[in-house]
C-alpha positions in Angstrom: 90.5 -26.6 46.1 89.4 -29.0 43.2 91.5 -26.6 40.5 94.2 -26.7 42.6 94.0 -29.9 43.8 94.3 -31.1 39.7 97.0 -28.5 39.2 98.8 -30.2 41.7 98.1 -33.1 40.5 99.5 -32.4 36.9 102.6 -31.4 37.9 103.3 -34.3 39.8 103.0 -36.4 37.1 104.4 -33.7 34.6 107.3 -32.5 36.6 108.6 -34.9 40.2 111.4 -33.6 40.6 110.2 -29.8 40.3 107.2 -30.4 42.6 109.2 -32.4 45.5 111.5 -29.3 45.6 108.5 -26.9 45.4 106.6 -28.7 48.2 109.2 -30.2 50.0 109.2 -33.6 49.0 107.4 -36.1 51.4 103.9 -34.6 51.0 101.2 -37.3 48.6 99.8 -35.1 45.2 97.2 -33.0 46.2 98.0 -33.1 50.0 100.9 -31.0 49.7 98.9 -28.6 47.5 96.1 -28.2 49.8 98.2 -28.4 52.8 100.5 -24.9 51.4 
């Protein structure tokens, strides 16, 4: 989970648009990755 959390945070900081499209937008960083 820690690795996923870190990866999600990095993606959010690097490309918020991509993360929004993948996670759906509206989910906080980390939470979205964990929820998925």
